N, C-alpha and C positions, 0 to 999 in steps of 0.2 A: 437449537442446532446441536449436533454432537460435534465436540473440536477435536475429536481423537484422530481425524484423518485430512488434515487441511494442509493445502498447499498454497505458498505464494508464488505468483506467476507474474512475471515482468516482460512488459515487450518494449521495446525502443524505437523512435521513430527520429526520421531527420528532420520532421517538421511538425509544428503542433496541429495543423487542419487534419492532417491524417490521424494522429493521436485520438485527437476528439471524435473523429469520423468513427473509429474502431470502439472508441470507448461508448459512443451512443448506440452501437450495436449491441453493447452487453445488455442493454434494455430489451432487447429482442430474444435473446437467448434464456432468459430466467423464465422459469415455468412453473406450475403446480409440484413439480417433483425435485426442484432444488431452487435455491437464492445464492447470489453473492454476499459473502459475511461482508465485505468492505472492498472499495475499489476507489483509486484516484488516477486521475490523469495530472502530470505536471510538466513543466518545463523550464530547463537551466539556460540561463542567458550566457552571452560572452564573458561576464564577469563571474560565474559562477553562482549566482542567484537562483536560487530555486523557488517556483510559484506554483500553489495546488490551483490548478484551472478549475476543476470541477472534482465532487466526491460522491460515492455512491455507498450504501450499504444495504443491509435488508432492507427491503427491498429496492434495488437499482431501480427497477422499471417504475414502481409507483413514487420514488423521490423522497420515501423517508430514511432517514439516516439514524443507525445505532449511533449512540452516544460514543464519542471519541474515535470513531472509525479513520478519521483523516490521520489522527495520531496512530492508532492502531496499525494501518497500513504503510506509512511512511516510518515507522519503529521497526517493523519487520523487514521492510525493504533496505533500509540503510540507518539504522539505529544512532549513529553519529549525528546524521543530519536532523533527527528528531530531538537529540540532545542539543544540538546547536540553538535549537527554536524553544526548547523547554527549561532553559536554565531558571531556577527560581519558582518552578512550577511545583516543586513538592514532591518530585519523583526521583530524583537526583539518584537514590541509591539503587533502584530498578533500573534506570537508563546505564548506569554503570556498568551492570550485570550485562545488560544487553549490547553495548559496546563492546565489552571485552569478549563475549560469545563471537561476536561479528569479526573483531581482529582475529580470532582463531578460526573463522570460517566455518562456525557452527552455525551461524544465524545470518540471515539477510543475504543481500546481493550487494555488489561493489557498485556503489555510485558512479564512480568514473568509468566504468563498463557499460552500464546500462544506462545511465543518464549524464553523457558528456557534455561539456560546454556547447551550448546552441543546437541543443536536442530536446526531444520530449519522452515520456514514459508513460504508460498506463501499467500499475500496479494492483493487482487482485487477489485476495485473499478468497479462497473457494474449498469446498470439500474437493478430496482429491480426487473422487470418483469422475468427477465433472470436469477436470481439466482439458479434454478434448474439446468441449464446447466453448470452453475460453480460449483456446487455441484457434477455433474456427473463426470465432467472434473478432479476434485480434490479429486477422490474417494479412493484413497491410504491413504488418512491423517490419523493420530491417533485422531485428535481433530478438530473441526470446531466450528467456530461461524459466525454470521453475525450479522450487526448492520447498521439500517437506517441512512443515513447522511443527515444532514441539508443543504439544496440547498443554504442557506446564508453563512453558513461555507464552504461549498465546494467552493464557488465562492471567498469567501475572500482570503482563502488559495491560490487558483491558482493564485489570482491576484497578492498576495504576494510574491509567488514564482517566477512568471515571471517577476517582478520588480527587482529581485534579482540578476539579470543577469547571471543566469546559478551557480552561485557561491556554492548555497546549493546544487545544484544537484551533483555538484562537489565533495564538501565536503562528502556528503552521500554515493557517488559512490565508495570514496577511501576508 
């Protein structure tokens, strides 16, 4: 897949069941003409703890997941959240770069705005030309946002996560 025109799309929900239902609908919007690069549905409890409930990647419909897709989507959504789970994972410098860019509002989406306490969210990375299909699949959300992803940032994060030997994905998934 060409990574020149990617978008991070985040949909927020007041309950996990609706988020899961919309996430499941992603499995039906993929087709021969496009695939979802990565997707996660996650919830945040009253104490602020975030759990990844389900993940998807190339191809969501078939259930196969590209390596690091959880960390990739979470890292693009909220780099500080990934950094909190990836301490000691051997990707500190890269995460520092992403956290700084996030703080400067150049990358990611604010965790407290799109995954507040007692809520759920679906975060998807997809080619920008297919955002309309993602928006239609996530129609039940309470709030939505999208942000263009710099292809260089995408490739750096993907490489750093692939070099972490899966430890980041295991940490985020736990």
